[in-house]
C-alpha positions in Angstrom: -2.0 -54.6 -15.0 -2.2 -58.1 -16.4 -5.4 -60.1 -15.8 -5.4 -63.9 -16.1 -8.3 -66.3 -16.3 -8.3 -70.0 -15.3 -8.4 -72.4 -18.2 -9.4 -75.3 -15.9 -10.1 -76.0 -12.3 -7.0 -75.3 -10.2 -6.6 -76.0 -6.5 -9.9 -74.7 -4.9 -10.7 -72.3 -7.8 -13.1 -73.0 -10.6 -12.5 -72.6 -14.3 -13.1 -69.0 -15.4 -12.0 -67.3 -12.2 -10.1 -64.1 -12.9 -6.9 -63.0 -11.2 -4.6 -59.9 -11.2 -0.9 -60.5 -11.7 0.6 -58.7 -8.7 4.3 -59.6 -8.9 6.8 -61.6 -10.9 10.2 -62.7 -9.6 13.1 -64.8 -10.8 15.8 -66.4 -8.7 18.5 -68.6 -10.4 16.2 -69.3 -13.4 13.1 -70.1 -11.4 10.2 -67.8 -12.0 7.5 -67.2 -9.4 4.2 -65.3 -9.9 1.9 -63.8 -7.3 -1.8 -63.6 -8.3 -4.8 -62.1 -6.5 -8.4 -62.8 -7.1 -10.3 -59.9 -8.7 -11.8 -59.0 -5.2 -8.2 -59.0 -3.8 -9.3 -61.4 -1.0 -7.0 -64.3 -1.9 -3.3 -64.4 -2.7 -1.8 -67.2 -4.8 1.9 -67.9 -5.4 2.6 -70.2 -8.4 5.4 -71.4 -10.6 5.9 -70.5 -14.2 4.8 -74.0 -15.2 1.6 -73.7 -13.3 0.9 -70.3 -14.8 1.4 -71.5 -18.4 -0.6 -74.7 -17.9 -3.6 -73.4 -15.9 -4.0 -69.7 -16.8 -4.6 -67.6 -19.9 -3.9 -63.9 -20.3 -7.1 -62.0 -21.0 -5.9 -58.3 -20.5 -2.6 -56.5 -20.4 -3.5 -52.9 -19.4 -1.2 -50.1 -18.3 -2.6 -49.6 -14.8 -5.6 -49.8 -12.5 -8.6 -48.1 -13.8 -11.0 -46.4 -11.3 
């Protein structure tokens, strides 16, 4: 599972907040990403442009570790 971290403040979230990438979709060339906070409390749907500008990939694991 991919984990992203905020590079700068974004919407109501502070720099450094970590998110799980839950889903990626593409429709007619427009990519959409669904992220969840690490505690899974908040869901965020963003565009590819927002992802590239505001987030940095910090981990790309193969699954959820318990």
